[in-house]
N, C-alpha and C positions, 0 to 999 in steps of 0.2 A: 711233359709229361715236359741272382733274382729268382722266385719261379721262374728268374731270366737264367741265371748261370743252371747249367744240365738239367727238374720243377723248374726248381731253377731250370734248365735246360731239358735235360732229357725227360724229364718228369711229365713236361706238359708239351713235350713235341708234338705227339702222338695223340696222347689221351688227354683228355681236358677233364676237369671236376665237373663242369656243369653237365656235359654228354654221358658221366658215366655213375654219376650218382643214383644208387637204386634204392630204394625202400622195399626192401624185401616184402612181400606178402601185398605191396601195393604196384597198382601200375601208371717227360721223366731229372748173385755172382760171386763169384769169387775175386778178389781185388787180385791181381797179378804182382810178382815181386816187385816190390820198388826197387828201381834203379838207384845208382849213386847218384847224390846231387851235387854239382860243382856248386862252391861257395864264393869264388874270388872275384866272379865279375858283376858287372851291373848292366841293365837292359834297358832300352827304348822301346816301347810296344807301340805299335800302328798296323793298323790293316793297310797292306797293299793289294789291290784288286786292279792291276792294270788290264784294258781292253785283250779278250782272247783267254784269261786264264779261266781255268775249268777247275771245279772242286766237288767231289762228290763224298756225301759223308752217310754211314750208316748209324740209325738211330736204335734203341732200344731199350725197353722198361719192363720191370716186372712191380705189380701193385697188388697189395692183398688190405682189401677193408673189414673191418669188424662192425658190425652197428647193432648196438642192444635195443630191442624194440620190445617193451615191457615185459622185459626179463628174457627174453629170446634171443641167445646171440646168432646173427647171421653173417656168415663170410661169404664175401665176394673176393675172387682171383682174377686178375687180368695182365696178358701179356699184351704188349704192343710194340710196334715198330716200325722201320721204313728204311728208304733211300732217299734223299734229296740232292739234286745237282745244281750247282750255283754257277753261273754263266758270267763273266764280268765284261759291261757295255760300256767302259769306259766312264769319266766323270759327268757328272749332274750336280752343277755349281761345283762346290767343295764336297760335295758326297760322292760317293760309288754307287751307281746303277747295277744292279746284279738282274741277270733274269734267271729264275727259280724253276725248275721241274720236278714234280712228285713223282720218282720213278715207282717206287711201291711206299705201300701204305697197310698195317695190319691192325686189328685190336681185336684179341679172343676173349671173352666174357663169360666166366662160370661162375653163376650166382644160386641162391637158392629157388630161383623162378626158372633155374635152366639155362641152357645157353642164348645168351644175349648179344652175341656178337654181330655189330652191323655189317652192311655189304659197302665196301669200299669201292669196288669197281668202278663209281663215278668220278673218285678221286685219282686215280692211278692215271698217271702221264699228261696230268693238266699242268699248266704254265702260268706263269703271274711275274711283272717285274715289282721288285722292291729298291728301295734306297737304304743305304747303309751309311752312316758317318765314318771317317777313319779312327775313330774311338768306341766304335760297337753299336753305336744307339740306333735302332733300327727307326728310320725316320719315317719311312712310307711303305706299310705293309696292306694296304688298301685291297691292293688287287686279288690276294689271298681270300679276302671276303668272299666274293662269290663263286669260291668253290665249296660246296657243301655236300652232305650225306645226312642220312637218317640215322639218327642214334636212338637208345632208348628214354632219351629226353625229348625226344623232337629234332627236327633239321636242326644243325650245327654247320658253321665253317672252320676252316682249318686255321685260320690266321692267327690264333693264338700261340699257337708252336713257333711261327716265324717272328711274331712279335718278341719272344723272348730267347731266340735261337741264339745270338752271337753275345758272346761276354763281355763286359764293359771294361775299358783299359782307363788308366790312370791319368793318363795326357801329361806326364811327367819321368822323368829317368829317375830307375829303380835300383835301389843298392839291394842286396841279398839283407833279407830281415823287415824291410821296408812294408810298411801296411799302408790301406788306404779304404776308405768307406765308399760304398755307393747303393743305391737304390733303383728299383724300378716296380713299376704296377702293370697290371692287363685286366681288363675286361674280357670275361670268358662267359659266352653267351649260347642257350640253345631255346628251342621253342618253348620249352617248360621252366628253364632257369637262368638266371640271371646272377653270377658271381665275379664279385672284385677280388682281385689278389695282389698286395703289395710287399716286396719284399727288401729286406734290409741285409748289406754283406760287408764283413768287416776281410780282405783281402789280403794274403801275405805272400810276399815273393821269396818262396823257399831257396830259388837257386836255380842254376842251369842245368840241362842234362839231356842228353841226343835221345830223339826219338822219331822212329823211322827216317834216319840219316839225316834229320834235323835239328839242330842248338835249339832248345826251347827252355823259354822260363816258365817252372812248373809254380802255380798259384795254389793257394788252399783259402776256399773263402769259408768262414762261418756264416750262416744262413739263418737268418729269421725272418716270418713272415706273419702277415694278418688277411685272414678270408673271410668276408659275408658275402651273403647272397639273400635273394627272394625267387619265389616259385610257386607252382602248382604240381600237384600229383592227385591224380584221381578226381578233380575238380576241388581239391582241400589246399589253402593257402597254406605255406610253408615261409619260415625265415631259417637261414645258417649262420654261424658265425664260428670261427675257430682260429688257431695259431699253428705255429710250423717252426720246426727246426731241423737244424741237420747241416752237412757238409758238402762243399762239392771240389773236387780237385779238376785243375783243367792246364792244359799245357797250350803255350802259343809260342809258333816259330818266330824267333827275333829278326834274323835276316830275311825270311820271306814274308814277313807279313803274315802269318795265317795261322788260324785256329786250328788246332790238331787232334786234341780230345776232350774228353772229360769225364767222370765218373762221379755220380752225386748218390747220397743214400740221406734220403728226407722222410721226418713223420709228422703227421699233420692230426691234430685232436680238434674237433668240429662237434658242435650241437646243432641240431635239427628241431626246431621249436614248430609244433603243428597246434596253432589255438584251438580251432574247431574240435578237435578232437583231446584237448589238456594232455597233449604229450610233450616231453623232451628225449629226443632221442642222441644218444652219445655215440660217435661215430670216429673210428681211427684209421687213418690210412697209412699206409709205411710203402714207402716208393724206393728203389735202386733204379738210376738210369745211367746211361751209357751212351756217348757219341763219338765216333772214329770217323778219321777222315781216310780215307779207301782208296781215293785216286786223286790226281792233281797234273794238272799240264799248263 
């Protein structure tokens, strides 16, 4: 629920486009008050995950989808979320080895076809290892590909949420007002859909503020994305394309080297082409996602 920073992160952490794109009739809040931001200091950002460190994050997302099929508007509403724990296992070469446990995960989908919520009991409690670079690149998340569940578009795995979980850092000291560009991409696949998502970010260091007792860099990211994909539904081939825009505000604890929270607000405008039916279906998705560090040791 980059669609790396919170779809950027929150928007694809639990909920993927490929797994929830439903052609009806066919078979990642209120933002808190912004704290005062200190503007006098610089910051050097780097992930610090010494062996034994354990971080638990809560993820939530709300998504509304509007689809126009031959003049009929079909609305789908989805709530998703969960809790993930990351346990540091030390270094792997120059990178960080993390053990990941999916403590909880839920997806509730209400569509014109009724309740299409998947059974996620096979996912809860599952664990795998991932490799993270000190600047936030998910080097290896292949272990998550073996954790699957049945969705409206067939079997899908949970890997995309972890491929896009951690925000990318600039690799240089930051002064307040500095900006840097970053990008990311990922493939999102289910049995019936294969979707490619690419993201571009313009990140701005807005200043320092205290969050959960930690001095954090506050980063605002302007996000743009492109989406393309192919698939089938009810035996009919389809293609999709689209773009997305939005913002992601995230916090990173400077001294501790910890990702603390993020809030994203993203809109995606897509078109689904069904050549056999000579149909062009416009789709708009509006997603609000949030990630919060709830425990650390």
